C-alpha positions as CSV (number, residue, x, y, z in Angstrom):
1,M,-11.1,9.2,-11.1
2,I,-7.9,9.3,-9.0
3,D,-9.3,12.1,-6.8
4,A,-12.6,10.2,-6.3
5,L,-10.7,7.1,-5.2
6,A,-8.4,9.1,-3.0
7,T,-11.5,10.6,-1.3
8,V,-13.1,7.2,-0.8
9,H,-9.9,5.9,0.8
10,E,-9.7,9.0,3.1
11,L,-13.3,8.6,4.1
12,T,-13.1,4.8,4.8
13,V,-9.8,4.7,6.8
14,G,-10.2,2.0,9.5
15,W,-13.2,0.4,8.0
16,P,-13.0,-3.4,8.0
17,Q,-13.0,-5.3,4.8
18,G,-16.2,-6.8,3.6
19,P,-17.0,-10.3,4.7
20,G,-14.6,-12.8,2.9
21,F,-12.6,-10.0,1.4
22,A,-8.9,-9.2,2.2
23,S,-6.7,-6.1,1.9
24,A,-3.5,-6.0,-0.2
25,R,-1.5,-6.3,3.0
26,Q,-3.4,-9.5,4.0
27,L,-3.1,-11.0,0.5
28,L,0.7,-10.9,0.9
29,D,0.1,-14.0,3.1
30,L,-3.4,-15.2,2.1
31,D,-4.3,-17.0,-1.2
32,R,-7.7,-15.5,-1.7
33,G,-10.0,-12.8,-0.6
34,G,-13.2,-11.6,-2.2
35,D,-12.8,-11.7,-6.0
36,V,-9.0,-12.3,-5.6
37,R,-7.9,-15.8,-6.3
38,L,-4.1,-15.9,-6.0
39,D,-4.3,-19.7,-5.7
40,A,-5.7,-19.9,-9.2
41,M,-2.9,-17.9,-10.7
42,P,0.5,-19.2,-12.0
43,P,3.2,-18.9,-9.2
44,E,5.3,-16.4,-11.2
45,A,2.1,-14.1,-11.5
46,V,1.5,-14.4,-7.9
47,R,5.1,-13.4,-7.1
48,A,4.7,-10.4,-9.4
49,V,1.5,-9.2,-7.9
50,R,2.7,-9.6,-4.3
51,A,6.0,-7.7,-5.1
52,A,4.0,-4.9,-6.5
53,W,1.7,-4.7,-3.5
54,Q,4.7,-4.9,-1.1
55,Q,6.4,-2.1,-2.9
56,T,3.3,0.2,-2.8
57,L,2.8,-0.6,0.9
58,A,6.5,0.2,1.6
59,T,6.3,3.4,-0.4
60,A,3.1,4.4,1.5
61,G,4.9,3.8,4.8
62,V,7.7,6.1,3.7
63,A,5.3,8.8,2.7
64,W,3.5,8.5,6.1
65,E,6.8,9.0,7.9
66,A,7.7,12.1,5.9
67,A,4.3,13.5,6.6
68,T,4.2,12.8,10.3
69,C,7.8,13.7,11.0
70,G,7.8,17.1,9.1
71,V,7.5,19.2,12.1
72,P,9.0,17.2,15.0
73,E,11.9,15.8,13.0
74,P,12.5,17.7,9.8
75,E,15.9,16.3,8.9
76,Y,14.4,12.7,9.1
77,A,11.4,13.8,7.1
78,A,13.7,15.3,4.4
79,R,15.5,12.0,4.1
80,R,12.1,10.2,3.8
81,L,11.1,12.7,1.1
82,A,14.3,12.2,-0.8
83,E,13.6,8.4,-0.7
84,L,10.2,9.1,-2.2
85,S,11.7,11.1,-4.9
86,V,14.1,8.2,-5.9
87,R,11.2,5.7,-5.8
88,S,9.0,7.8,-8.0
89,N,11.8,8.1,-10.8
């Protein structure tokens, strides 16, 4: 299942969200999108969900930096990889 989802994500990079839907990044500020209704959830649940999304997005950003800087800036990439290792433990 994970491999299939990864493939779907790779093939749909840059595709817009469906009408009325919002990405996790957009839902950091919006209260609803598609079948997500943060405005109907208790405030502490909304905070927990948004914190998890923000952490995932931040980790993805670090991974992207490690991948794109591997050749031109190997020392910087190594620091980002070390950060990923700490985050995954």
